[in-house]
N, C-alpha and C positions, 0 to 999 in steps of 0.2 A: 798490646796495641788493640784498639777497637776497630772493627770492620763493619761496613754496611753492605747488605746483599741486595742485588737487583736480579730479577729472574726474567728470562726470556722463554716464552713457550713457542716452540717452532714446530712446523709440520715435519713429518717424517721424510718428506721429499727435499727438505732443506739440509744440505750438508752441514755437519757440526761446525766446521770452520767458518761458515757463512751465517750461522745463527747469531744475530745481534739485534739491537733495538729496531733497526730499520726493516729487518726481514721477519721479525717475530709476529705471530698472530696476537699475542698478549705480552705486555711488559709491565712489571710492577716491582716496587721495592718493599723490603721488609722494614717495618717502622722502628724496630729496636735494633741497636747495634749488638754485635757479637764480640766476645773476647777471644781473639785468635782467628787465624785464617781457616783452620779446619772446622772450628765451631761455626763460622760464617757459612761455609759450604754446606754443612749439615743442616743448619737452620734454614738455609735457602731451599734445600730439597724438601724439608718438612713443610715449608710455606707453600711450595709448588703443589705438593700433594693435598694440602688442606684447602687450596684455592678452588678446587673442583673445575679448573680450566683445562686440565689435560683430557683429551678425548682421542680415541682410536690410537693412531700411531704417533701422536704428538709427543714431544719430549721437552723436558725443562733443561735449561742451561743457566747455571748460576755464575754471576759475576760478583766478586767481592772487592771492595775498595777500602783502603784505610780511611778512617774518619778524618784524619789530618789532611789528606788530599782534598776531600770535599770542602773542608773549611777554607783551604787556600784558594780553591777555584771560586767559591762564593765571594771571597774578598776581592777578587779581581774585577 
């Protein structure tokens, strides 16, 4: 199954369970899908590191969704 990664860059003062799109300093998605959940998480962390958006105590949080879910939501 293919997955799409979205990355939230949150401040160190934001608890991990509250790090989401609304509380993130930066939010972006990876343009290519990944085959498998673990590959999606890895690709998301690599994308966060390459983005150069991490500063000081900021941290990335990766969200992975199956591509099928995204297709169904777009069709609604």
